[in-house]
DRENBA-452680 format. One line per field, with one value per residue (C-alpha): residue in three letters; x, y, z. Coordinates in steps of 0.25 Angstrom, whole numbers, always signed. Example, Ala and Ser with C-alpha at 12.3 -4.5 7.8 and 13.67 -1.06 7.14 Angstrom:
2
type: (ALA, SER) $
px: (+49, +55) $
py: (-18, -4) $
pz: (+31, +29) $
This chain:
55
type: (MET, ASN, GLU, GLY, THR, PRO, ASP, ASP, GLN, VAL, TYR, ARG, ASN, GLU, GLN, VAL, ARG, ARG, ARG, ALA, TYR, GLU, LEU, TRP, GLU, LYS, ALA, GLY, ARG, PRO, PRO, ASP, ARG, HIS, ASP, GLU, PHE, TRP, PHE, GLU, ALA, GLU, ARG, GLN, ILE, ASP, GLU, GLY, GLN, PRO, ALA, ARG, GLN, PRO, SER) $
px: (-78, -69, -54, -49, -41, -29, -21, -28, -25, -10, -8, -16, -7, +5, +0, -2, +11, +19, +11, +13, +28, +28, +21, +30, +42, +37, +34, +49, +46, +41, +40, +28, +18, +16, +1, -1, +7, -1, -15, -11, -7, -19, -28, -21, -21, -35, -40, -31, -27, -15, -3, -4, +7, +3, +6) $
py: (-14, -3, -6, +7, +11, +2, +13, +12, -3, -1, +10, +1, -11, -2, +2, -12, -17, -6, -8, -23, -22, -12, -22, -34, -26, -22, -37, -41, -45, -59, -69, -74, -64, -55, -57, -54, -41, -37, -40, -33, -21, -21, -21, -9, -1, -5, -2, +10, +4, +5, -5, -18, -28, -42, -52) $
pz: (-13, -17, -16, -22, -33, -37, -32, -19, -18, -21, -11, +0, -4, -2, +11, +16, +10, +18, +30, +29, +27, +40, +48, +43, +47, +61, +63, +60, +46, +49, +37, +31, +37, +25, +24, +39, +38, +24, +30, +43, +35, +26, +39, +44, +31, +28, +43, +45, +58, +66, +63, +70, +68, +64, +75) $
């Protein structure tokens, strides 16, 4: 499986980080849910789907 260049991976991680932070802020900055927001951000970035806030 081709995962792209290191630059592509850095860019993707930055996109995911920003999206996860945005989701976390919109949810009221709940503690101890960082993995949930990270995985949801990855899903959104990878699938190119509209934003969905984790429950």
